[in-house]
N, C-alpha and C positions, 0 to 999 in steps of 0.2 A: 823385589824384596819378598822374602819368604813369609808365609803366614805366621810362623812361629816368631819371627822377628817383629812383625807388626803387633802381635799379641803382647810381646814383652814391652814394646814402646807404649802401648795403650795402658798396660798395668802400671808402669812406672809413672806415666803422666797422671793417671787418676790418683795415685798415692801423693804425688807432689801437689796437685791441686787441693786435695783434702788437707794436706799439712798446712796450707795457708787459709783454710776455712772455706774453700769453695767446694760445693757439692753439685754434681751434674744432675740435670733433670732425669726423670725415670726412663725416658726413651733411650738414654745413653746405654742402658743395660739390657735392652731387649735383645734376644738372640735373633739371628737372621730370619728364622721361620716366623717369629712373631712380628717382626718388622714388615716382612712381605705381606703377611695376612692383614695387618692393619692398613697398609697402603692400598691393598686390593679392595678392602671393604670401604675405603674412603675416609676412615677416621684419622689416618695419619698422612693423607695426601699432601697437606700443607707442609709437613716436615720434609717430605721428599722434594716437593717443588721448590722449597726455599733452600735446599741443600744444607739442612741442619745436621749437626752431629760431627762424628770423627773425621779427621783428615790428616794424613801423614804423607809428606812429600819429600823426595830426594831430588826434585827438579829434573828427573830423568837422567841423573848422572851416576846413580848407583853407589854414591858415597854419602850416606845419610849423616854420619857423624861429622863430616866436614861441610857438607852443603845440604841442608835440610831444615825441616820445621814440623813441629806438631801443632795442630789447630783443632779446636772444637767450636763450631758455630752454634751459639745458644739461641739466637733469634736473628731474623733477617726479613727486611721489608720487601716491598713490591716496587719495581722500577716505575710502573705506571703511576703509583702514588707519588713518587719522588718527582716525576715529570709534571704532575699537576699541583705539587706543593702542599699536599695534605694527605693524611692517612699514615700508614706505617712506613715512614721514610728512613728508618734507622736499622742498625744491625749491631750485634755484640758477639765478640769471640773471646775465648781464652787461648793463648798460645804458649808454647814452651820453646825457648831457644837455649840449646845446650852450650856449654863452654866452648868457645871458638867455633861453633857451628853457624855458618854464615847463611843468611837469607839474602840472595844476590840482589844487585842493584836493579831497582824497578821504580815505577811510578804508576799513577792511576789518572785516567782522563775524567772520571766522574766522581769517584769516592774521595771525600774528606774523612780523616780519621784522627782520633786521639789514640796514641800508643802509650800505655801506662805500665810502669814497672810495678807489678803487684806483689813482688817478693822474690827473695833470693839474692843473686849477685848483681853486678852492674850491667845494665843494658846499654851497649854501645851502638850508636846510630851514625853511620857515615852519610853525609848529605851533599848534594849538588843541586844546582838550579837547571832550568830549561832555557832553550833558545826561543825565538819568537814563534816557532811552530810546535813547541812542546817537547822537542827532542832533547836528549841528554846534552848538557853543555859542561864540559870539564873545566871551563874557566869561569863559571858563574856560581856564586854562592847563593844562599837562601836566607830569608827572614822567617823565623818560625816563632810560635808561642810555646813557651814551656811553663805550664801551670799559670797561664795568663800573662806571663812576662815576655815581652818581645826580645828576641835575640837574633843578632845578625851573625851568620856563620860564613866563613871563607869556603871556597870550593874544596870539597873533600875533608872538611873538618869533621871530627868525630865528637858527637854530642854524647855525654855519658850521664845516664839517668840512674840514680840510686832508687831503692825501693820507695814507693810513694810518689815519685816524680813522673811527669808525663810530657809529651810533645804533641802538638797539633800539626798534622801534615795535610797540605792541600794538593789538589791536582797540579802536576808539574814539579812537585818536590821529589826529586829522585833520592832514594834511600836504600841502604843495605844495613843489616843489623845482626848482632850476635851477642852471646853472653860473654862477659869478661870476668875472669877469675871464678867462674862457677856458672850454674844453670839459673835461668831467669823465668819466672812466671809472668806472662805479659797479658794485659787486658787490652782489647781493641774495641772502641766505641766509634761507630762511623755512620755515614749515610749508607743507603742500600748497597749491599755487597754483591758484585758479580765477578766471581773468580774466572769465569769462562772468557769474558771479553774485555775486562777492565784491569787486568794485570799486564803491564807493558814492561818487558825486561830489556835492559841495555844489551845483553848478550843473548844469543839464541838459547832457548831452554828446550830440552828434549821432552 
């Protein structure tokens, strides 16, 4: 993806987040030189180590408008804290899913997450369950909490979340999502996030 395209996506995302009352932290607007300098002098080492900040993915397919996602990681804890059950065991992100822009089917082995429609259109979430080994099971449904209410969904059923609504997803809940009839600002509140090892996709991702 060209740098000019990335810059356009970041600008549009910032405008959308602000339109719903969300202002990013100051480090979001550091230029590359300032970011490197602060990491090198140690003052921003935690930001780099926790992988906070901007993230734009087309999942290696080169078709961002069809298969992609914008993310900004606001805070992220430490896996060692999660393992011992205390400390900074949580993470928070803002995401933008464009109309009909799919985030492909995946699950997590460690992370539990609340996916929240923070504003915009309908957030569509397709859900499947896992087999006994945690693998994708196309014939198994899931039971999830939507704003604290238990819901049983059939395999492949699409849960539709209006602004203000949310769903809690646990390890083994396979899910894909997209914006329906428009773009969606999404909040994610979760346990510690590790995008390097804890995103497990049904299909190979480049």
